[in-house]
SETIDO-63319 format. One line per field, with one value per residue: x, y, z of N, C-alpha, C, O in turn; residue in one letter. Coordinates in steps of 0.2 Angstrom, whole numbers, padded with zeros to 4 digits. Last residue first. Layout:
N
n.east = c(X | ...) $
n.north = c(Y | ...) $
n.up = c(Z | ...) $
ca.east = c(X | ...) $
ca.north = c(Y | ...) $
ca.up = c(Z | ...) $
c.east = c(X | ...) $
c.north = c(Y | ...) $
c.up = c(Z | ...) $
o.east = c(X | ...) $
o.north = c(Y | ...) $
o.up = c(Z | ...) $
residuo = c(A | ...) $
REM end
This chain:
92
n.east = c(0287 | 0292 | 0285 | 0279 | 0280 | 0273 | 0276 | 0277 | 0289 | 0284 | 0279 | 0264 | 0258 | 0259 | 0253 | 0240 | 0239 | 0241 | 0233 | 0219 | 0222 | 0223 | 0214 | 0217 | 0205 | 0206 | 0213 | 0224 | 0229 | 0230 | 0214 | 0213 | 0218 | 0213 | 0198 | 0202 | 0203 | 0200 | 0207 | 0217 | 0228 | 0233 | 0222 | 0228 | 0242 | 0237 | 0232 | 0243 | 0258 | 0274 | 0287 | 0289 | 0290 | 0278 | 0273 | 0280 | 0274 | 0259 | 0263 | 0271 | 0261 | 0249 | 0254 | 0259 | 0246 | 0244 | 0252 | 0246 | 0236 | 0241 | 0248 | 0237 | 0230 | 0243 | 0247 | 0232 | 0234 | 0246 | 0256 | 0266 | 0262 | 0255 | 0268 | 0273 | 0262 | 0264 | 0275 | 0270 | 0264 | 0273 | 0288 | 0306) $
n.north = c(1144 | 1159 | 1171 | 1189 | 1197 | 1213 | 1224 | 1238 | 1242 | 1251 | 1257 | 1251 | 1259 | 1253 | 1241 | 1241 | 1248 | 1239 | 1226 | 1234 | 1236 | 1218 | 1213 | 1197 | 1186 | 1175 | 1171 | 1174 | 1180 | 1194 | 1194 | 1193 | 1203 | 1215 | 1213 | 1216 | 1229 | 1238 | 1252 | 1263 | 1259 | 1265 | 1256 | 1242 | 1243 | 1244 | 1230 | 1222 | 1230 | 1236 | 1235 | 1231 | 1217 | 1214 | 1217 | 1209 | 1197 | 1198 | 1196 | 1184 | 1173 | 1177 | 1172 | 1159 | 1155 | 1154 | 1148 | 1134 | 1126 | 1117 | 1111 | 1108 | 1096 | 1087 | 1080 | 1074 | 1068 | 1058 | 1060 | 1066 | 1079 | 1077 | 1076 | 1094 | 1097 | 1094 | 1100 | 1111 | 1115 | 1113 | 1117 | 1107) $
n.up = c(0036 | 0038 | 0046 | 0049 | 0063 | 0072 | 0084 | 0093 | 0107 | 0124 | 0134 | 0140 | 0129 | 0116 | 0116 | 0118 | 0107 | 0099 | 0103 | 0097 | 0087 | 0080 | 0093 | 0102 | 0109 | 0124 | 0132 | 0137 | 0147 | 0142 | 0139 | 0152 | 0160 | 0154 | 0156 | 0173 | 0173 | 0158 | 0152 | 0149 | 0149 | 0161 | 0168 | 0165 | 0171 | 0184 | 0183 | 0184 | 0185 | 0174 | 0176 | 0158 | 0161 | 0162 | 0150 | 0142 | 0146 | 0142 | 0131 | 0127 | 0132 | 0121 | 0110 | 0113 | 0113 | 0101 | 0094 | 0101 | 0098 | 0092 | 0099 | 0108 | 0101 | 0098 | 0113 | 0115 | 0108 | 0113 | 0126 | 0135 | 0139 | 0150 | 0158 | 0152 | 0161 | 0176 | 0177 | 0176 | 0186 | 0197 | 0194 | 0194) $
ca.east = c(0282 | 0294 | 0289 | 0278 | 0281 | 0270 | 0280 | 0273 | 0284 | 0288 | 0282 | 0271 | 0256 | 0261 | 0262 | 0246 | 0238 | 0244 | 0237 | 0220 | 0220 | 0229 | 0216 | 0218 | 0210 | 0203 | 0205 | 0225 | 0224 | 0234 | 0222 | 0207 | 0217 | 0218 | 0203 | 0197 | 0210 | 0199 | 0199 | 0210 | 0225 | 0236 | 0221 | 0223 | 0241 | 0239 | 0228 | 0234 | 0252 | 0267 | 0281 | 0286 | 0297 | 0283 | 0271 | 0278 | 0281 | 0264 | 0259 | 0272 | 0268 | 0250 | 0256 | 0266 | 0250 | 0237 | 0251 | 0254 | 0236 | 0235 | 0249 | 0244 | 0228 | 0240 | 0250 | 0235 | 0229 | 0246 | 0246 | 0268 | 0263 | 0253 | 0266 | 0280 | 0262 | 0257 | 0276 | 0276 | 0261 | 0268 | 0281 | 0300) $
ca.north = c(1139 | 1153 | 1166 | 1182 | 1197 | 1207 | 1222 | 1233 | 1243 | 1244 | 1256 | 1247 | 1257 | 1261 | 1244 | 1238 | 1253 | 1245 | 1228 | 1235 | 1243 | 1224 | 1217 | 1205 | 1184 | 1181 | 1167 | 1170 | 1171 | 1189 | 1196 | 1187 | 1197 | 1216 | 1211 | 1209 | 1223 | 1237 | 1249 | 1265 | 1255 | 1267 | 1261 | 1244 | 1243 | 1250 | 1233 | 1222 | 1228 | 1236 | 1233 | 1238 | 1222 | 1211 | 1219 | 1216 | 1195 | 1195 | 1202 | 1189 | 1174 | 1179 | 1181 | 1167 | 1152 | 1158 | 1157 | 1137 | 1133 | 1121 | 1115 | 1111 | 1102 | 1091 | 1088 | 1084 | 1071 | 1061 | 1061 | 1060 | 1079 | 1073 | 1071 | 1085 | 1096 | 1090 | 1094 | 1112 | 1115 | 1105 | 1117 | 1111) $
ca.up = c(0039 | 0036 | 0047 | 0047 | 0056 | 0071 | 0077 | 0091 | 0099 | 0119 | 0130 | 0139 | 0138 | 0120 | 0115 | 0127 | 0113 | 0099 | 0104 | 0105 | 0089 | 0080 | 0086 | 0103 | 0103 | 0122 | 0131 | 0129 | 0149 | 0144 | 0134 | 0148 | 0162 | 0154 | 0148 | 0169 | 0175 | 0165 | 0153 | 0145 | 0141 | 0155 | 0168 | 0163 | 0164 | 0181 | 0185 | 0176 | 0189 | 0181 | 0179 | 0162 | 0158 | 0167 | 0156 | 0143 | 0147 | 0147 | 0132 | 0126 | 0135 | 0129 | 0109 | 0112 | 0119 | 0103 | 0090 | 0103 | 0101 | 0087 | 0097 | 0112 | 0104 | 0094 | 0110 | 0122 | 0107 | 0107 | 0124 | 0129 | 0131 | 0148 | 0160 | 0153 | 0153 | 0171 | 0178 | 0171 | 0181 | 0196 | 0195 | 0188) $
c.east = c(0287 | 0291 | 0288 | 0285 | 0276 | 0275 | 0278 | 0276 | 0282 | 0282 | 0286 | 0277 | 0262 | 0259 | 0263 | 0252 | 0242 | 0243 | 0244 | 0231 | 0223 | 0232 | 0220 | 0218 | 0213 | 0208 | 0204 | 0218 | 0224 | 0234 | 0228 | 0216 | 0217 | 0221 | 0209 | 0201 | 0208 | 0205 | 0201 | 0204 | 0216 | 0231 | 0225 | 0221 | 0234 | 0243 | 0230 | 0231 | 0248 | 0261 | 0279 | 0284 | 0296 | 0290 | 0276 | 0274 | 0283 | 0273 | 0266 | 0270 | 0272 | 0255 | 0251 | 0264 | 0257 | 0242 | 0247 | 0253 | 0241 | 0237 | 0249 | 0245 | 0232 | 0236 | 0246 | 0241 | 0228 | 0239 | 0244 | 0257 | 0263 | 0253 | 0258 | 0274 | 0264 | 0260 | 0268 | 0278 | 0262 | 0263 | 0276 | 0293) $
c.north = c(1130 | 1148 | 1161 | 1176 | 1187 | 1205 | 1213 | 1229 | 1238 | 1246 | 1254 | 1248 | 1254 | 1260 | 1250 | 1240 | 1247 | 1250 | 1233 | 1230 | 1241 | 1231 | 1220 | 1207 | 1192 | 1185 | 1173 | 1167 | 1168 | 1181 | 1192 | 1191 | 1192 | 1204 | 1210 | 1210 | 1217 | 1231 | 1248 | 1259 | 1257 | 1265 | 1265 | 1251 | 1245 | 1248 | 1244 | 1227 | 1227 | 1231 | 1235 | 1240 | 1228 | 1217 | 1219 | 1218 | 1205 | 1196 | 1201 | 1198 | 1181 | 1180 | 1181 | 1175 | 1160 | 1161 | 1160 | 1144 | 1137 | 1128 | 1117 | 1112 | 1108 | 1097 | 1089 | 1087 | 1078 | 1066 | 1065 | 1058 | 1074 | 1077 | 1070 | 1078 | 1090 | 1093 | 1089 | 1102 | 1111 | 1108 | 1114 | 1111) $
c.up = c(0042 | 0040 | 0043 | 0047 | 0054 | 0062 | 0077 | 0086 | 0099 | 0113 | 0128 | 0138 | 0144 | 0125 | 0122 | 0124 | 0119 | 0105 | 0100 | 0110 | 0095 | 0084 | 0089 | 0094 | 0102 | 0113 | 0127 | 0127 | 0139 | 0147 | 0136 | 0142 | 0155 | 0156 | 0147 | 0164 | 0172 | 0164 | 0158 | 0149 | 0139 | 0150 | 0164 | 0162 | 0160 | 0172 | 0183 | 0178 | 0181 | 0181 | 0179 | 0166 | 0160 | 0165 | 0162 | 0148 | 0145 | 0151 | 0142 | 0127 | 0133 | 0135 | 0117 | 0113 | 0118 | 0113 | 0097 | 0101 | 0104 | 0092 | 0091 | 0106 | 0106 | 0096 | 0104 | 0115 | 0110 | 0105 | 0120 | 0124 | 0131 | 0139 | 0153 | 0151 | 0152 | 0162 | 0176 | 0171 | 0174 | 0189 | 0194 | 0195) $
o.east = c(0283 | 0291 | 0283 | 0291 | 0273 | 0276 | 0280 | 0278 | 0283 | 0276 | 0292 | 0281 | 0262 | 0259 | 0265 | 0256 | 0246 | 0246 | 0250 | 0234 | 0228 | 0238 | 0222 | 0219 | 0207 | 0215 | 0198 | 0217 | 0225 | 0238 | 0230 | 0221 | 0221 | 0226 | 0211 | 0207 | 0211 | 0209 | 0203 | 0198 | 0213 | 0229 | 0222 | 0218 | 0234 | 0247 | 0227 | 0227 | 0249 | 0260 | 0279 | 0280 | 0301 | 0292 | 0278 | 0273 | 0287 | 0275 | 0271 | 0273 | 0275 | 0256 | 0250 | 0267 | 0257 | 0242 | 0247 | 0253 | 0241 | 0238 | 0253 | 0239 | 0230 | 0238 | 0245 | 0240 | 0225 | 0240 | 0241 | 0256 | 0261 | 0249 | 0257 | 0274 | 0261 | 0259 | 0267 | 0282 | 0258 | 0258 | 0275 | 0293) $
o.north = c(1126 | 1147 | 1159 | 1178 | 1183 | 1209 | 1209 | 1233 | 1234 | 1249 | 1254 | 1244 | 1255 | 1267 | 1251 | 1240 | 1248 | 1256 | 1231 | 1230 | 1243 | 1234 | 1223 | 1203 | 1194 | 1185 | 1174 | 1163 | 1163 | 1177 | 1187 | 1188 | 1188 | 1201 | 1207 | 1208 | 1214 | 1229 | 1253 | 1260 | 1257 | 1270 | 1270 | 1252 | 1248 | 1252 | 1249 | 1229 | 1229 | 1229 | 1239 | 1245 | 1231 | 1221 | 1224 | 1224 | 1207 | 1195 | 1202 | 1203 | 1184 | 1184 | 1187 | 1179 | 1165 | 1166 | 1166 | 1148 | 1142 | 1133 | 1118 | 1113 | 1113 | 1103 | 1095 | 1092 | 1084 | 1068 | 1070 | 1053 | 1072 | 1078 | 1065 | 1075 | 1085 | 1088 | 1083 | 1099 | 1109 | 1105 | 1111 | 1107) $
o.up = c(0044 | 0046 | 0043 | 0049 | 0057 | 0057 | 0080 | 0082 | 0103 | 0113 | 0130 | 0139 | 0150 | 0126 | 0128 | 0128 | 0123 | 0106 | 0099 | 0115 | 0098 | 0084 | 0094 | 0089 | 0101 | 0113 | 0127 | 0122 | 0136 | 0148 | 0132 | 0142 | 0154 | 0153 | 0142 | 0165 | 0168 | 0160 | 0162 | 0148 | 0134 | 0147 | 0162 | 0156 | 0154 | 0168 | 0182 | 0174 | 0176 | 0176 | 0184 | 0165 | 0164 | 0169 | 0165 | 0147 | 0149 | 0157 | 0146 | 0126 | 0138 | 0139 | 0119 | 0115 | 0122 | 0117 | 0099 | 0106 | 0107 | 0090 | 0087 | 0104 | 0104 | 0094 | 0104 | 0112 | 0110 | 0099 | 0120 | 0121 | 0125 | 0134 | 0151 | 0146 | 0150 | 0158 | 0175 | 0167 | 0170 | 0187 | 0189 | 0200) $
residuo = c(A | P | D | F | A | I | R | L | R | T | G | T | A | R | A | F | K | E | L | T | R | T | S | P | R | A | R | G | S | E | L | R | A | V | V | S | Q | T | T | E | M | R | E | A | L | E | S | Q | T | L | G | A | R | S | R | A | E | I | L | A | R | A | V | E | F | E | P | G | L | R | D | Y | A | A | R | Y | A | P | D | R | S | W | K | E | H | L | D | A | V | K | S | M) $
REM end
């Protein structure tokens, strides 16, 4: 297991950490999906940025979860990675 995974497991025993992590869950899911799409497309952040007509730092912020992308940005991301954007609402 990676050091990050070990720390997450340890910190997850703390209710305050767990609550904060759970609140950020959807943002982590978006970041993870973006990283996976870029990786499947075989692109670096710089290559993806060029296709999106933006900068590598913007792609890095999207993938880190520090930025909340608009639907327009997600559409550009999808086109640049050769994927289809699909947004869904699941029952709670």
